[in-house]
ZANUKOL-170212 format. One record per residue: residue number from 1; residue in three letters; z, x, y of N, C-alpha, C, CB in turn. Coordinates in Angstrom, 2 decimals. Last residue first. Glycine has a CB too. Layout:
N
{NUM, ALA, {Z, X, Y}, {Z, X, Y}, {Z, X, Y}, {Z, X, Y}} ...
END
This chain:
143
{143, LEU, {109.75, 89.47, 124.81}, {111.11, 89.84, 125.32}, {111.50, 88.97, 126.42}, {111.18, 91.28, 125.78}} {142, ASN, {107.24, 88.71, 124.14}, {108.30, 88.02, 123.40}, {109.67, 88.40, 124.00}, {108.23, 88.38, 121.88}} {141, LYS, {105.68, 90.33, 125.77}, {105.60, 88.93, 126.00}, {106.78, 88.17, 125.31}, {104.26, 88.42, 125.52}} {140, ALA, {106.10, 92.82, 124.58}, {106.64, 92.66, 125.98}, {106.56, 91.13, 126.27}, {105.75, 93.55, 127.11}} {139, PHE, {104.85, 92.49, 122.04}, {106.36, 92.74, 122.09}, {106.85, 92.49, 123.49}, {106.76, 94.23, 121.66}} {138, SER, {102.31, 92.24, 122.95}, {102.88, 91.16, 122.22}, {104.36, 91.31, 122.21}, {102.33, 91.10, 120.83}} {137, ALA, {101.87, 94.69, 124.19}, {101.80, 93.44, 125.00}, {102.46, 92.23, 124.30}, {100.34, 93.10, 125.31}} {136, ILE, {101.92, 96.39, 122.07}, {102.98, 96.48, 123.07}, {103.05, 95.22, 123.86}, {102.77, 97.65, 123.98}} {135, ALA, {99.56, 95.50, 120.67}, {100.90, 95.42, 120.05}, {101.97, 95.55, 121.08}, {101.09, 96.50, 118.98}} {134, ALA, {97.59, 96.15, 122.71}, {97.88, 94.70, 122.22}, {99.24, 94.55, 121.55}, {96.79, 94.23, 121.18}} {133, LEU, {97.84, 98.87, 122.71}, {98.21, 98.10, 123.91}, {98.40, 96.64, 123.57}, {97.13, 98.24, 124.99}} {132, CYS, {96.95, 99.46, 120.11}, {98.34, 99.86, 120.48}, {98.76, 99.01, 121.66}, {98.44, 101.43, 120.84}} {131, ALA, {94.32, 98.47, 120.39}, {95.22, 97.80, 119.35}, {96.66, 98.24, 119.72}, {94.84, 98.24, 117.77}} {130, ALA, {93.39, 100.19, 122.29}, {93.41, 98.80, 122.55}, {94.37, 98.14, 121.59}, {92.03, 98.21, 122.44}} {129, PHE, {93.55, 102.63, 120.82}, {94.19, 102.51, 122.00}, {94.43, 100.97, 122.39}, {93.40, 103.25, 123.01}} {128, VAL, {91.62, 102.18, 118.84}, {93.05, 102.35, 118.47}, {93.88, 102.18, 119.68}, {93.33, 103.74, 117.83}} {127, LEU, {89.26, 101.75, 120.37}, {89.85, 100.68, 119.53}, {91.33, 100.88, 119.14}, {89.04, 100.56, 118.26}} {126, LEU, {89.00, 104.34, 121.51}, {89.19, 103.13, 122.38}, {89.69, 102.01, 121.53}, {87.87, 102.69, 123.10}} {125, VAL, {88.77, 105.91, 119.25}, {89.86, 106.11, 120.14}, {90.12, 104.89, 120.99}, {89.60, 107.28, 120.99}} {124, LEU, {86.35, 104.87, 118.27}, {87.53, 104.80, 117.49}, {88.74, 104.99, 118.44}, {87.50, 105.86, 116.35}} {123, VAL, {84.59, 105.55, 120.33}, {84.89, 104.05, 120.08}, {86.02, 103.89, 119.22}, {83.72, 103.30, 119.44}} {122, ALA, {84.70, 108.37, 119.93}, {85.10, 107.66, 121.20}, {85.42, 106.29, 121.03}, {84.07, 107.72, 122.21}} {121, ALA, {83.67, 108.60, 117.37}, {85.10, 108.95, 117.59}, {85.55, 108.35, 118.94}, {85.32, 110.56, 117.58}} {120, GLN, {81.02, 107.80, 117.89}, {81.82, 107.07, 116.99}, {83.33, 107.37, 117.17}, {81.38, 107.37, 115.58}} {119, PHE, {80.13, 109.64, 119.82}, {80.29, 108.30, 120.21}, {81.17, 107.48, 119.22}, {78.95, 107.69, 120.35}} {118, GLN, {80.14, 112.47, 120.83}, {80.72, 111.95, 119.64}, {81.16, 110.56, 119.89}, {81.85, 112.80, 119.17}} {117, GLY, {79.31, 113.82, 123.17}, {78.28, 113.21, 122.31}, {78.90, 112.63, 120.90}, {77.14, 114.33, 122.01}} {116, GLY, {80.94, 114.92, 124.96}, {80.55, 115.73, 123.90}, {79.59, 115.13, 122.88}, {81.69, 116.16, 123.27}} {115, ILE, {81.33, 112.63, 126.57}, {80.53, 113.84, 127.08}, {80.15, 114.72, 126.05}, {81.27, 114.65, 128.08}} {114, LEU, {82.96, 111.17, 124.77}, {81.67, 110.70, 125.23}, {80.77, 111.79, 125.77}, {81.87, 109.68, 126.28}} {113, LEU, {85.17, 112.85, 124.43}, {84.41, 112.59, 123.32}, {83.02, 112.00, 123.70}, {85.16, 111.69, 122.44}} {112, ALA, {86.09, 112.84, 127.15}, {85.70, 114.11, 126.55}, {84.80, 113.89, 125.30}, {86.96, 114.92, 126.18}} {111, ALA, {86.68, 110.09, 127.52}, {85.67, 110.72, 128.28}, {85.22, 112.07, 127.63}, {86.17, 110.92, 129.68}} {110, PHE, {88.86, 109.87, 125.56}, {87.72, 108.99, 125.50}, {86.50, 109.62, 126.24}, {88.08, 107.61, 126.09}} {109, PHE, {90.73, 111.81, 126.50}, {90.15, 111.89, 125.13}, {88.83, 111.15, 125.09}, {91.12, 111.31, 124.07}} {108, ALA, {91.26, 110.53, 129.05}, {90.72, 111.92, 128.96}, {90.08, 112.15, 127.59}, {91.85, 112.99, 129.21}} {107, ILE, {92.25, 108.06, 128.33}, {91.06, 108.10, 129.17}, {90.46, 109.44, 129.06}, {91.36, 107.76, 130.62}} {106, ALA, {94.58, 108.97, 126.93}, {93.55, 108.09, 126.23}, {92.27, 108.15, 127.02}, {94.03, 106.57, 126.09}} {105, LEU, {96.00, 110.20, 129.00}, {95.61, 110.92, 127.79}, {94.48, 110.22, 127.01}, {96.83, 111.08, 126.88}} {104, GLN, {96.46, 108.10, 130.78}, {95.61, 109.27, 131.18}, {95.13, 110.00, 129.98}, {96.39, 110.25, 132.10}} {103, PHE, {98.10, 106.40, 129.14}, {96.76, 105.94, 129.72}, {95.92, 107.08, 130.04}, {96.92, 105.10, 130.99}} {102, VAL, {100.24, 108.18, 128.89}, {99.46, 107.65, 127.75}, {98.13, 107.20, 128.12}, {100.14, 106.54, 127.09}} {101, LEU, {101.08, 108.37, 131.52}, {100.65, 109.55, 130.84}, {99.91, 109.22, 129.59}, {101.80, 110.41, 130.54}} {100, LEU, {101.79, 105.72, 131.96}, {100.77, 106.33, 132.88}, {100.25, 107.56, 132.12}, {101.41, 106.74, 134.35}} {99, MET, {103.84, 105.30, 130.11}, {102.63, 104.61, 129.86}, {101.48, 105.12, 130.79}, {102.86, 103.12, 130.06}} {98, LEU, {105.78, 106.90, 131.27}, {105.32, 107.32, 129.98}, {103.94, 106.64, 129.70}, {106.38, 106.96, 128.87}} {97, VAL, {106.27, 105.52, 133.60}, {105.80, 106.84, 133.74}, {105.17, 107.31, 132.39}, {106.95, 107.75, 134.18}} {96, ASP, {107.24, 103.06, 132.42}, {106.01, 103.12, 133.25}, {105.44, 104.50, 133.46}, {106.28, 102.53, 134.58}} {95, GLY, {109.60, 103.90, 131.15}, {108.42, 103.44, 130.33}, {107.16, 103.36, 131.12}, {108.68, 102.08, 129.72}} {94, LYS, {111.32, 104.48, 133.10}, {110.90, 105.62, 132.38}, {109.61, 105.18, 131.61}, {112.05, 106.15, 131.43}} {93, SER, {110.28, 102.34, 135.89}, {111.15, 102.81, 134.77}, {110.60, 103.99, 134.13}, {111.35, 101.75, 133.73}} {92, TRP, {109.77, 102.19, 139.49}, {109.32, 102.32, 138.16}, {110.47, 102.72, 137.18}, {108.19, 103.32, 138.14}} {91, ASP, {111.18, 101.93, 141.96}, {110.26, 100.97, 141.54}, {109.87, 101.00, 140.04}, {109.10, 101.11, 142.34}} {90, GLU, {112.77, 104.03, 142.73}, {113.36, 102.73, 142.59}, {112.45, 101.77, 142.01}, {113.83, 102.23, 143.83}} {89, LEU, {110.92, 106.20, 142.61}, {112.23, 106.34, 142.10}, {112.84, 104.95, 141.85}, {113.08, 107.15, 143.05}} {88, HIS, {108.26, 107.24, 142.67}, {108.52, 105.77, 142.47}, {109.95, 105.62, 141.95}, {107.47, 105.10, 141.43}} {87, GLY, {108.42, 109.90, 142.89}, {107.60, 109.24, 143.84}, {107.77, 107.69, 143.81}, {106.17, 109.63, 143.59}} {86, VAL, {109.96, 110.62, 140.76}, {110.46, 110.83, 142.05}, {109.77, 109.99, 143.14}, {110.35, 112.23, 142.35}} {85, LYS, {108.10, 109.92, 138.73}, {109.39, 109.30, 138.72}, {110.12, 109.44, 140.11}, {110.24, 109.93, 137.60}} {84, TYR, {105.97, 111.65, 139.33}, {105.80, 110.21, 139.49}, {107.08, 109.41, 139.48}, {104.94, 109.71, 138.43}} {83, ILE, {107.30, 114.17, 138.93}, {106.58, 113.87, 140.22}, {106.40, 112.32, 140.36}, {105.13, 114.62, 140.26}} {82, LEU, {107.94, 113.90, 136.18}, {108.96, 114.01, 137.24}, {108.42, 113.67, 138.62}, {109.55, 115.41, 137.27}} {81, ALA, {105.34, 113.84, 135.07}, {106.27, 112.72, 134.97}, {107.37, 112.69, 135.87}, {106.80, 112.65, 133.73}} {80, VAL, {104.57, 116.40, 135.79}, {103.85, 115.19, 136.44}, {104.75, 113.96, 136.22}, {102.35, 114.92, 135.78}} {79, ILE, {106.35, 117.87, 134.31}, {106.32, 118.01, 135.78}, {105.67, 116.79, 136.44}, {105.56, 119.29, 136.18}} {78, LEU, {105.60, 117.17, 131.80}, {106.92, 116.86, 132.15}, {107.04, 116.95, 133.73}, {107.89, 117.83, 131.41}} {77, ALA, {102.95, 118.18, 131.76}, {103.18, 116.86, 131.53}, {104.61, 116.41, 132.03}, {102.98, 116.60, 130.10}} {76, PRO, {103.37, 120.99, 132.05}, {102.82, 120.24, 133.25}, {102.96, 118.71, 133.04}, {101.27, 120.61, 133.48}} {75, VAL, {104.82, 121.34, 129.51}, {105.40, 121.56, 130.79}, {104.79, 120.93, 131.99}, {105.43, 122.88, 130.99}} {74, VAL, {102.97, 120.80, 127.57}, {104.09, 119.98, 127.61}, {104.71, 120.14, 129.05}, {105.08, 120.35, 126.46}} {73, LEU, {101.11, 122.87, 127.44}, {100.78, 121.67, 128.15}, {101.80, 120.66, 128.25}, {99.70, 121.09, 127.57}} {72, ALA, {101.82, 124.92, 125.70}, {102.38, 124.94, 127.08}, {101.95, 123.72, 128.00}, {101.93, 126.26, 127.76}} {71, ARG, {100.27, 124.61, 123.48}, {101.68, 124.09, 123.47}, {102.34, 124.09, 124.85}, {102.55, 124.93, 122.52}} {70, THR, {98.13, 126.10, 124.16}, {97.98, 124.63, 124.13}, {99.36, 123.95, 124.09}, {97.14, 124.19, 122.89}} {69, ALA, {97.85, 128.79, 124.01}, {98.68, 128.31, 125.12}, {98.65, 126.74, 125.17}, {98.18, 128.92, 126.50}} {68, VAL, {96.09, 129.33, 122.06}, {97.40, 129.78, 121.83}, {98.36, 129.10, 122.87}, {97.43, 131.34, 121.91}} {67, PRO, {93.50, 128.75, 122.84}, {94.24, 127.75, 122.19}, {95.79, 128.02, 121.92}, {93.57, 127.51, 120.95}} {66, GLY, {93.30, 130.56, 126.04}, {92.84, 130.14, 124.64}, {93.86, 129.17, 124.03}, {92.67, 131.42, 123.68}} {65, PHE, {93.76, 131.41, 128.56}, {94.43, 132.14, 127.53}, {94.07, 131.66, 126.05}, {95.92, 132.03, 127.77}} {64, TYR, {92.00, 129.69, 130.04}, {92.03, 131.15, 130.30}, {92.62, 131.94, 129.15}, {92.83, 131.43, 131.56}} {63, VAL, {92.55, 127.11, 129.14}, {91.21, 127.66, 129.12}, {91.21, 129.20, 129.20}, {90.40, 127.07, 130.28}} {62, VAL, {95.25, 127.08, 129.78}, {94.90, 126.85, 128.37}, {93.40, 127.49, 128.27}, {94.98, 125.17, 127.96}} {61, ILE, {95.23, 127.37, 132.52}, {95.93, 128.36, 131.73}, {95.53, 128.28, 130.26}, {97.44, 128.18, 131.87}} {60, TRP, {93.92, 124.98, 133.20}, {93.28, 126.20, 133.50}, {93.94, 127.37, 132.61}, {93.41, 126.48, 135.07}} {59, LEU, {95.92, 123.09, 132.50}, {94.67, 123.12, 131.81}, {93.91, 124.41, 131.96}, {93.84, 122.03, 132.26}} {58, GLY, {97.68, 123.77, 134.55}, {98.07, 123.88, 133.18}, {96.92, 123.87, 132.27}, {98.96, 122.82, 132.82}} {57, ALA, {96.17, 123.11, 136.83}, {96.65, 124.52, 136.62}, {97.14, 124.69, 135.14}, {97.86, 124.88, 137.65}} {56, GLY, {95.78, 120.35, 136.47}, {94.67, 121.22, 136.46}, {95.14, 122.71, 136.23}, {93.89, 121.07, 137.77}} {55, GLU, {98.48, 119.42, 136.68}, {97.81, 119.35, 135.47}, {96.56, 120.31, 135.40}, {97.41, 117.93, 135.27}} {54, VAL, {99.05, 120.22, 139.39}, {99.87, 120.76, 138.32}, {99.14, 120.65, 137.04}, {101.20, 120.04, 138.24}} {53, LEU, {97.03, 118.81, 140.72}, {97.09, 120.27, 140.85}, {97.94, 120.95, 139.70}, {97.68, 120.63, 142.25}} {52, ALA, {97.77, 116.21, 140.06}, {96.49, 116.76, 139.53}, {96.47, 118.30, 139.65}, {95.27, 116.14, 140.30}} {51, ALA, {100.02, 115.88, 141.46}, {100.12, 115.85, 140.00}, {98.99, 116.48, 139.44}, {100.24, 114.51, 139.47}} {50, VAL, {98.94, 115.97, 144.00}, {99.87, 116.94, 143.66}, {100.03, 117.01, 142.22}, {101.12, 116.72, 144.29}} {49, GLY, {97.23, 113.65, 143.86}, {96.75, 114.97, 144.17}, {97.67, 116.03, 143.81}, {96.44, 115.09, 145.56}} {48, ALA, {99.01, 111.59, 143.35}, {98.10, 111.83, 142.30}, {97.45, 113.26, 142.62}, {97.03, 110.63, 142.20}} {47, ILE, {100.23, 111.51, 145.86}, {101.06, 111.82, 144.66}, {100.15, 112.23, 143.46}, {101.97, 110.56, 144.27}} {46, ALA, {97.95, 110.91, 147.45}, {98.69, 112.09, 147.65}, {99.49, 112.52, 146.41}, {99.57, 111.89, 148.81}} {45, ALA, {97.37, 108.37, 146.41}, {96.37, 109.58, 146.28}, {97.07, 110.84, 146.44}, {95.22, 109.54, 147.36}} {44, GLU, {99.58, 106.98, 147.20}, {99.32, 107.14, 145.74}, {98.30, 108.27, 145.53}, {98.79, 105.79, 145.10}} {43, LYS, {99.17, 107.06, 149.95}, {100.41, 107.61, 149.40}, {100.17, 107.89, 147.84}, {101.67, 106.57, 149.66}} {42, GLY, {96.73, 105.66, 150.19}, {96.82, 107.08, 150.61}, {98.07, 107.76, 150.05}, {96.83, 107.18, 152.14}} {41, ALA, {97.43, 103.11, 149.19}, {96.41, 103.96, 148.48}, {96.44, 105.45, 148.93}, {94.98, 103.39, 148.74}} {40, SER, {100.95, 102.59, 149.08}, {99.62, 102.43, 149.71}, {98.66, 103.43, 149.00}, {99.69, 102.70, 151.31}} {39, HIS, {102.50, 102.19, 145.90}, {102.52, 102.42, 147.30}, {101.20, 102.19, 147.92}, {102.97, 103.77, 147.58}} {38, LEU, {103.13, 99.67, 143.33}, {102.43, 100.87, 143.82}, {102.56, 100.89, 145.36}, {100.87, 100.87, 143.36}} {37, THR, {104.96, 98.39, 140.75}, {104.79, 98.50, 142.23}, {104.20, 99.80, 142.61}, {106.11, 98.32, 142.96}} {36, LEU, {104.35, 96.30, 138.17}, {104.18, 97.74, 138.56}, {104.00, 97.75, 140.15}, {102.85, 98.44, 137.76}} {35, ASP, {106.01, 94.06, 136.53}, {105.59, 94.22, 137.94}, {105.60, 95.70, 138.17}, {106.54, 93.44, 138.97}} {34, ASN, {104.53, 92.48, 133.66}, {105.45, 93.53, 134.17}, {104.99, 93.87, 135.63}, {105.42, 94.86, 133.21}} {33, GLY, {102.65, 90.81, 132.49}, {103.75, 90.24, 133.42}, {104.79, 91.24, 133.82}, {104.50, 89.06, 132.76}} {32, ILE, {100.41, 91.69, 131.27}, {101.64, 91.39, 130.39}, {102.77, 90.92, 131.21}, {102.10, 92.64, 129.59}} {31, VAL, {98.61, 91.89, 133.38}, {98.39, 90.95, 132.28}, {99.63, 90.71, 131.50}, {97.32, 91.44, 131.37}} {30, GLY, {99.89, 93.74, 135.01}, {99.72, 92.41, 135.56}, {99.35, 91.51, 134.45}, {98.68, 92.37, 136.68}} {29, ASP, {99.74, 96.00, 133.40}, {101.06, 95.48, 133.67}, {100.95, 94.08, 134.26}, {101.83, 96.41, 134.61}} {28, TYR, {96.91, 96.33, 133.42}, {97.56, 96.00, 132.14}, {98.92, 95.39, 132.41}, {97.69, 97.25, 131.24}} {27, ILE, {96.45, 96.93, 136.19}, {95.83, 95.74, 135.53}, {96.53, 95.32, 134.23}, {94.35, 96.03, 135.21}} {26, ASN, {97.87, 99.32, 136.27}, {98.27, 98.20, 137.14}, {97.71, 96.97, 136.62}, {97.84, 98.40, 138.57}} {25, LEU, {96.49, 100.81, 134.39}, {97.97, 100.51, 134.15}, {98.39, 99.35, 134.98}, {98.89, 101.74, 134.50}} {24, LEU, {94.10, 101.09, 135.80}, {94.18, 100.39, 134.55}, {95.60, 100.01, 134.07}, {93.54, 101.20, 133.55}} {23, VAL, {94.96, 102.59, 138.02}, {94.30, 101.38, 138.17}, {94.39, 100.52, 136.81}, {92.83, 101.67, 138.59}} {22, LEU, {96.06, 104.93, 136.70}, {96.84, 104.10, 137.65}, {96.25, 102.65, 137.80}, {96.87, 104.81, 139.07}} {21, ALA, {93.75, 105.94, 135.43}, {94.92, 105.45, 134.65}, {95.84, 104.59, 135.47}, {95.71, 106.62, 134.08}} {20, VAL, {92.21, 106.58, 137.55}, {91.70, 105.53, 136.68}, {92.91, 105.06, 135.94}, {90.54, 106.02, 135.71}} {19, CYS, {93.84, 108.68, 138.70}, {93.51, 107.47, 139.47}, {93.05, 106.30, 138.64}, {92.46, 107.77, 140.46}} {18, LEU, {93.91, 110.51, 136.54}, {95.12, 109.87, 137.00}, {94.83, 108.58, 137.87}, {95.93, 110.88, 137.80}} {17, THR, {91.18, 111.20, 136.31}, {91.79, 110.46, 135.29}, {93.06, 109.82, 135.64}, {91.97, 111.27, 134.20}} {16, VAL, {90.82, 112.35, 138.87}, {90.09, 111.17, 138.44}, {90.64, 110.47, 137.37}, {88.82, 111.48, 138.10}} {15, PHE, {92.62, 114.55, 138.64}, {92.83, 113.59, 139.70}, {92.08, 112.27, 139.32}, {92.33, 114.17, 141.11}} {14, ALA, {91.52, 115.99, 136.53}, {92.89, 115.54, 136.38}, {93.13, 114.41, 137.42}, {93.91, 116.76, 136.59}} {13, LEU, {89.09, 116.74, 137.64}, {89.07, 115.85, 136.46}, {90.49, 115.18, 136.25}, {88.65, 116.69, 135.17}} {12, SER, {89.95, 118.36, 139.72}, {89.24, 117.12, 140.02}, {89.27, 116.21, 138.84}, {87.81, 117.38, 140.45}} {11, CYS, {91.18, 120.43, 138.17}, {92.00, 119.65, 139.04}, {91.40, 118.32, 139.49}, {92.31, 120.45, 140.21}} {10, LEU, {88.88, 121.44, 136.92}, {89.95, 120.82, 136.16}, {90.92, 120.02, 136.95}, {90.68, 121.83, 135.47}} {9, ALA, {87.47, 122.30, 139.27}, {86.88, 121.25, 138.35}, {87.95, 120.62, 137.52}, {85.81, 121.85, 137.39}} {8, LEU, {89.19, 124.24, 140.30}, {88.77, 123.10, 141.05}, {88.17, 121.95, 140.18}, {87.77, 123.55, 142.05}} {7, LEU, {89.21, 126.02, 138.09}, {90.41, 125.40, 138.53}, {90.17, 124.18, 139.31}, {91.19, 126.32, 139.31}} {6, GLN, {86.45, 126.80, 138.14}, {86.99, 126.24, 136.93}, {88.38, 125.39, 137.35}, {87.28, 127.49, 135.83}} {5, LEU, {86.32, 127.91, 140.71}, {85.51, 126.79, 140.36}, {86.05, 126.05, 139.21}, {84.17, 127.20, 140.08}} {4, ALA, {87.90, 130.22, 140.22}, {88.34, 129.19, 141.26}, {87.63, 127.85, 141.03}, {88.02, 129.71, 142.74}} {3, THR, {86.53, 131.57, 138.26}, {87.80, 130.97, 137.94}, {88.25, 129.96, 138.93}, {88.82, 131.98, 137.81}} {2, HIS, {83.03, 130.86, 137.91}, {84.11, 131.54, 138.58}, {85.47, 130.81, 138.31}, {83.82, 131.63, 140.12}} {1, MET, {81.44, 130.79, 134.72}, {81.93, 130.11, 135.88}, {83.06, 130.85, 136.56}, {82.37, 128.76, 135.51}} 
END
């Protein structure tokens, strides 16, 4: 596959997972009573687009250079966290940004396992993630 198409595909996947993570995080925060403030759909899509370019480029570097560059994925994650923190400077806490990245990571792992045909592992990831969310929700409700 041509490198430009690889980069476009990875950026598109990052954009989709970010958008799904935002929607699910908004639902989850509504359930636990946390007020997650989002901008308009266009502004959120623009923020997600910039963040997806950073994530897609980071993933492309890993694909291009191999597993040796996997540790370098920390840098795009920090940049994406900074983008979302600046984009929601007064509205979000550090925990909201961290939860967004965790949601995106869980969604990406789940989708990759489903596409790879590893259904038992995908269900296990989903169950562990749901259990962790339930534990966080029980702590948040008690505070």
